[in-house]
N, C-alpha and C positions, 0 to 999 in steps of 0.2 A: 504494500500500500504506500502511495505517496502522500505527503502531507497535503491536506486540503488548503486551499487559499481562502483567507478571510480578509475582507476589506472593510475598513471604516472610513469615515470622512477624511481622515488624515494619514492613516497607516495601511500597509499591506503586510499581513502575516502569511508567509509562504515557506515551503521547504527550503532547506539550506542547499546551496550550490557550491561547486568547486571554486567559483570566482568569489565566494564570500570569505575564503580562507585568510586573505591578507587583513581584512578589517576585523575578522573574528580574532585572529592571533594578536593584533594590536590592542583590541579591546581587553582581552583576557591577560595581556601583559601589563596592563595599567593598574597600579596600586589602588587608585580610586575605585576601580571596579571590584577588585579582589579583596579589599580590606575586610569585608564581612562575609566573604565567600571563600573560605579556605585560608585567608590571611596572608597569602603571598601571590605574587605574579606568576602566571603560567608560562612555561617555555613554549617555543614553537611546536615541539614534539607533543606536549600535552594538549595544545590547542588543536593539533591535527587529530589526535585521539578523540577529542571532544567533538569535532566536526563529524568524524566517522560514526561516533556513537549516536549523534543526533539523527543522522540519516538511517542508521541501523535500527533505531527504535521504531520508526515508522514502518520499515520493511518487516521487522520481526514481531512487533507487538501491536501495531495498528494505532499507536499514539506516540507522541514525542514532543520535540521542541520545534518551534517555528523561528525563522529568521524574521526580524522586524525591519521594515524599511519605510521611509517617509514617502508617501504617495507623490509621484512626479519626480522624485530625486533618484530613485533606483539604487540606493546604496544601503548596505546592511548597517543598522545602528544598534542592534541588540538581539537578544534571544529570549524567548518566553515559551513555557510549555510544561509538559509533564514527563517524568522519566522514572524508570525502575532501576536505580543505580546499584542494587544488590549490596547496599552498605552493611558492614559488619558492626552494627550498633545495637544498643539496648535502650528502650525496647525495640524489637525487630520491626522493620517496615517491609519485610519480605512480602512481595506480591502487591504492595500498595504503591501506586504512583505518587511521587513527590512533585509538587509544583515549584517552579523557579523562574526567575527573570533576572536579566542584567541588561544594562544599556551603556553605550559608549559615553564618556564624559561630555562630548559636544551636544548630546541629546538630553543630558540631565536638566531637569527643570522645565522641559518643553511639554 
């Protein structure tokens, strides 16, 4: 399954594409983005793994994360969605999708 496209007045939520990698990697390398999500910037390798997990969630589970873009601008500004990360935490969230979101600093406050 591919991610369905959702459009609002200002935004488009769509499946991630290969050409999102540069902006996704830059966003997840920014300490302002990761301050409360893991506490450290992501490497390019970690961002690549994130991108492939996003695509894989839709293919394997039928849900996942969308790329967020500003309508008319065509550029990736964030990620939002649901994932089953298989975290080893207590209490267990096994089988329960977690919601999450992140946006690039230029989009903060918009």
